[in-house]
N, C-alpha and C positions, 0 to 999 in steps of 0.2 A: 155303633161302636161308643164304646165307654171313652169318656175322658181321660183314664190312665192309659188304655190300648191306644188313641189318637198320641201322645206323647210318646210314649214307646216308641211309636212307626218311625215318629218324626224323628226321634233320635238315632234310630237303626238306618233310616236313608241318608241323615247327617254323615254317618261313619262309613254305609258304604260309598259315598259320594266323593269324600276325602281320602278314602281309600284308593278310589281309580285315580285321583287327581294326584296324590303323591308318587304313585306308580309311574306315571307316565309323563311327571313334573322335574322330578327331581331321582337321585341317586343318592343311598343311604351307605354307599360303600365306605368305610374308613377303620382305621387300623389294621392289625390289633394293636392296641396301646398297651405296652409294657406292665405288670406288676396287680396288684389287687389281689384278693382273699374272699373269695364269695360264703366262705363258713366264717369266717368273723362275724363277732360281734358289732352291732350298728349304732353309733351313739351320736344324740343330736338328729335324729331324724326329724324331717320337715321343716329347714331351717335353711340358712345361707351357705351354710358349711356343715357336713354330714361325715364321720369319720368312721371307715369300716374297718376295725385291723389297725395295721401300720398305713392307712393309706387316708387320705383328705380328699373328699370331691368338694366342689364350691362353685358359685357362681362367679364369673370374674365380670362383675361390673352391672350397672343400669343402663341400659341403651334406651334410646326412645323408638317406638316403632315409625316415627316421621321418618327415620333412616329406610323403611323398608315402603321403596318406592316401586322397584318391580317384584314378582318371583321371586327369583334369584339371588336377591339383596338377604332373605331368610332359607335358602337352599340350604340343606346337609353339606357342609364343606366348604359351602361358600359363603357362609354368613361371616358377619364382624366376629373377631375374637372377643370385643367388647358384648358381654352377654353371654357368650358359651361358657361349658362348664369344664372347668378345669380337673385333673387328678395330680396330686403332689404326693411324693411318699412322707412320713412324718419321722422324724429322727428322735432319738433320747432327749433331746434339749427342746424339743418342739420343732424344731427348725423343718423349712420345708424344701424337698430337692424333686429330682425325676419328674419336673413338672410339666404335663402335657395337656394338650386340648385334647377331651374325652368324648365330648359332643359338642360337633362344631355349627351349632343354632343355638339363636339366642331365645334362653330364657325369659318370660314375661307372666306376670301376674300384676293387679294394683289389689289383689288379697293381700293384706298386712303380714298375715298368719299363715302365709304361704310359702314355699320350699320344694328344696328337692328329697327324694324320698331315694333311701337302699334297702333293697331286699334280695338276698342272694348274689344270684348275678346280674340284678338289673338295676337301673338308675330311671328312678321317675320322675318326669317333669311337662313343665306347660310353655309352651309354644307359639308367637303369632301364625295364622293358617298364610298359606302362599296362595291361597285360592285368591283369583280376581270375581270384580263385578263384568256386566257385560262391557262397561267403558274402561275395562282394563285395572281399574283403580282395586289394590289388594286389601282386603278386608280383614284389616289387620285386629277389627274390633271380637273376629272369633278367634279362638283359642284352641290348639291341638294338645289333646293329652298324649304323651310319649312316652316309651321306655327302651332305653338304649342298653346294652351289655355292659357290664363295666370296663371291658377292654374297647370301647368305641363301634364296637360291631354288632348286627343283629338288632337293628331299630324295627320296633311295632307302633304304630299309629293303635291308640285305644279309643279315643274319641273325640267328637269337636263337640265345643259348646260356644254359644254366642255370650258375650262380656267378658270383660275383663276381672269383673268383681266379684267373679262366682267364687264362693266359699266351695272348697274341697280339701279331701284328706286322701290320701293312700293308704293304704293296708297290705298286708301282705296277699291279700287273694284278692282285692277290688277298688277300682275309682270309685268314692264316694261324693255326690256334690248335691249344692242344693240349687235350683234355678225355678222361680215362678211358683212358690209355693208348693214346689215339688220335691223330694227327696232321691235321688237316681243312685244308681250303683251300677256299674261295667266291670264284668269277672272278668279275671285272669288265672291261668294255670303257670307252670313252668316254661311250657312252650307256646300256648296261644291264648288268644285275647276272643270274649265273649262279642258275634256281632251285634245283640242289642243289648239297649240298654234296658234295666229293668226299673221298676219306682218299687221304692219302700216304702214309703208313705205320701199322702198328699193331702191337700188342704191344711197345709203347715202355716202356724204364724208367726214361729221364731225358732230358728237352730244356733245353738252353741258348738262348736265342732273344737273336737280334743283330740289329740293323737297321742299316742305310746311312743316317746323320743329314743326307746331302748329297741332294739331288734333282734334278739337272741334265736338265732334259727336252731338250737337245739330244745327250745321250749316248746314243750307239747302243749299246754294250759295256755287256755286263752285269757286275758286279763281285763279288769274295769277299765283299764287306763287307754284299751284300744276303745270304748264309746264315744259317742257322742251322744248331746242330748238337744229334745225338740217338744214345743209344744202345741197343744193343737185346740179347738173346740169340743166339745164332747158330743159326739153320734150318737149319742141317748135317746131315744123317743119318750122318756118319761118326762112330765112335767114339772117336774119340781127340781131338774138337776141343772145347777149354775156353777160359773167357773169354767174352768180348764182342764185340761189332761197334761201331764207330764211322761213324754216316754225318753229311753234311751234307745241305741242300735250301733253293732259294730259290724252291720252290712247284712246282718243275717235277720230274721225275725224281728220286730220292735218289742221293746219289753216294757211293760206299763207299769210304771212307777206309782203315781199319782191320777185318783181322779176322782168323784164325787163321793166314794164308800170312804174313801181314805179315814176320813175323821168321823165315820158314822158308826153306831153301832153294831156287831153281830154283823158287819159287811154289808150293813142297808148306807141306801143314800142317806148324808148326814142331812140335820136340817140347815138352813142359809147360813148361820152362824160358821157352821161347821164344812162351809161349802168355799174353796179358795182359787183366785187366779193367782199362778204361777208364774214367774219370769226370774229366767236364770241368768244370774248375774256374770258369774264367770267358774271355771273349774281349776282348782291348784291340785299340783303333782304331791304327792306324799312316797315315803318308800316304800309302802305297800299297800297303796291306791292311791284314790282321788277324794276330793273332798270340794262338793257343789257347793255353790253359795248362789240365792234365791230368794224373793221377798214372795208372801203370802198376804192376797187380798181379799177380805172376807166378802163374802157376797152382800152379807147385812152385820147387823148388829155394833156393840160398840167396837169392836175389833175392827172397824172395815176399813182403815188406813194400812199402808202396806209396813210389813215387818220384814227385815232380813233375818236370814237363817243360813246353816250349814248342818249338812251331812255329810259323813266320811262313810266312800263303799272300798269295800276290800272283798279279794276273792277274784274268780274268774267273770262274774256278770253283777252288775248292780242289782241290789233288791231294797225296795223303800220300806224303813222301821220308821214308824211314825213317834217312837217311844229314843229312838235316838238322833232325831232332830236337836238344834242346838240353836238357840233364841240367840242373836246378837245385838238386835239395835231395835227398837221400837221407830226405826225409820226405814228409807229405803236408801241404803248405801250407795255409793258409786265408787269405781276404782280400787275396787278390794286387792291388796297385795298379802297373798297368801302366807298366812308365818306359824300354820300347824293350828288347827281349830282348837284342842286343849289350850291356847293361848288367846284364841277370841279370833278376831279379823283387824286387819291393821289399813288406813285408809291417810293419804295424804289429801289436808284440804289444807287450801292458802299457805302451802309449803310446811304444814305442822304434819309431823307423823302421831296420830291418832290410834291407839288400842282403844278397841270396844270388846271389853272381856265378855264371856258369856253372861248370860242374864241370869240370874238365881231365879229359886221357884218363887222367891216373895215379888219376882219382876222388878226388882229394882237394876236400873241402867247404868253400867260403870264404865266412864271413857277414861281415857288416861293420857297426857301429852306426854310425852319426853321431856318435864318442863319446857313446854313452850319452846323446843327446840325445831328451828325452822331452818330448810335447806335454802341452799344458796341460790334460790330462783326456780322458774317454773320445772319441774323435774318431769322426766319420763323416765318412767322406772323399768330395768330389766329384769334384773333378777334378786329375791332376796334369800340370802342361803343362812335358813334359820339354826343350824348347828354352829353358826359363828357368830351369830347376830350380826349378820354383815346384809348392807343395800347397796347395789349398783345401780348406779341411775347416770341421765345425761340432762345436760343443765347448759344451755346456749350452745349446743354442739360440743361440749367437753364430757369427760367422762370421769363421775365422782364415786367414790367409795364411803358410804359411812357405817360406823362400829358402833354395837354398842345404844343403839335405840330401843330393843325391845328390852335389855337390862334397865335401861332408867325407866320405861314405864312401868315396869315392873316394880320397882325398888327407887323410892325417892333418895337414898340415901348413894346408890351406884353414880360413878363418876359421870359426867356429863358424856353426851356421845361427839365423836370425833369425826370429821367428814373432811378429805383431802380432795384436792384434782389429780386427776391421775394422768392427764395429757391435754393438751393445747390443740387436739386434731380437732378438725373439722368433720364430726361423726355427724352424717344422714341417718335422720330418723323417719323419714317420710315416706320408705317402701320397705322393704323386709327391715324385721327387726332386727338390730345387732346379735350377736349370739356367741358365747362362749365354749370355745372347743381345749380341753386340757390346759384351763386357765387363763387362755389366750382370747382376746375380743376379735371376732371376724365382723366388719361392718362395712357400708358403700361410704367411701369419704366424700366431701362435699365438694372437693376441688374438680376430680377430674371421673366421679362417679365408677370409680373400680372399687374391687373387694380390696380392702387392707387386712394387715393382722398388727394387732399390736400385743405385745407380753407385758404382764401385769408382774414385776418384781415383788416377792415375798414378803418383801423388808421393806416395803416404801411405806408403810406405816409408820415405822421404828424413828425415822429421821422429821417427822411431821415436814416434808419439803413437798411442794405441788409441784407439776409437770416433769415426771418421773420418765415417763415414758412416750415412744413417739412411734404412731403407727408406718408399715412399710408394705408395699404391694403382695398382696398373699402370692401373687403368680411369678415373683421374682424379676433380676436385673440382668442387664448385658451391658457390657464394656461400650463407651461412647466416650469420645473427646471433645462433645461439644455440651458437656453438662457440669457442674462445679463438684463433685464426687467423682466424675470418670464414669458413671455409671446412669444405665436410662431403664425403663421400665421394658421388660420384653413383649410381655405379650398386651402391648396396647396399639390400640389404631396410629396409622401415619400422621393424622392429624392431632391426635391426643400427644403424640410426641413431640409435635412441634411446638405445644403448648408446654409442655414441661420444659423443653428446650428453655425456652422463652422465660420461665419461671425461675429454671436452674442453671442460668446459662454458667460456660466455662469463664475462669478470669482469663481478662486480656491480657496478651502477651506484652511485656515490656521493651 
């Protein structure tokens, strides 16, 4: 029995075991929850908040698995509202109404780039298992991957995997995940889920997950945005092969992008100076494709230290053309901010925004600081809007916006960049990444660990005043005579409501 077959068999047994437990331990009856449009385009897939047409689906906060002490604590329909998946209608002004729980089960992953996905009539998500060991302890370190219809009905288990930090992505046709050096997938159709997991590839050294955050059900062709990238050692039996190989896959057969022949002559294996160890740094999204950032370290020769490169892929699938790679730095960069490969690559180091321009044929390294313009503290970058030369970032749990950084880096005569604090909210950056939907920021707040929504006024930069916006609980409020403003979060646990009342008490009557 091969190693790969053993792994698939184990995965298959786990699926069957969990399916049996789910069938006998809990009911998945729920809904139907009104509203939704399965035929609409999906925006912001794979995040804290995902929009499908006029409806927003989002996780109602971050709950702890320590609160799951019995299987029923995470049974479908019995789980806490904290961590459940909500559904709201998005108004023309961005406000959320008609809010309801659509998946009454805790969403959980420790994978920082994880989130929920929507494809057609299905919501895809991850939740701790309700399975127990022989001592009755719930095995919350095993995560179950599910899908539930957008009206809350028709839940199906996809698989169960040990480990909360497992990297994963849902695609329209399969769950792909990486565990123990092996890349797996579990396929599904509009009605059924495969009974077994399939090995895409094994003996993998590193994987960089990426996903297309937009899903158009009417699009017929695939896209390079659907691909993830990984490296592995060469399986060549030739004695003169060094370095490693770079692959990409969207769940189908792996596409080899780089191997020992890439920089050789006429398809032959290159000499040691032209064989490289590749390390993928990140993937940046472009309107028409993606940019892959990576380092190359030669097996021998004067160029044996790591250099940073980028290459842009477009079309339905990636294909590596060595004449199109762009050299960006004579060193290995980290924390690359995607600013469009034509502009180079940006890095925040010691809070200074530095642009590494593409290295010319003469090999001259050009780096330009925005006149040593330093951000106001250690920054967590959320997004760089290249078209508007705007950087969104978080410092000390506050949202900031800086403009004009790239312009200043490219032109010393340009005005100095401006940065303003947008909020004084306690924005959590230790779990799922805060995300933008229709110009509003969705994030886990640090006080209550629920999902909050914060509007960013289009004119806030004009008056130069900080603290212009305040976050509100995304799932809404209801009336209460116990609080200062007469309202209290509606979809909040009783214990958290008591804390909220303590923090926002109604004024005492005179």
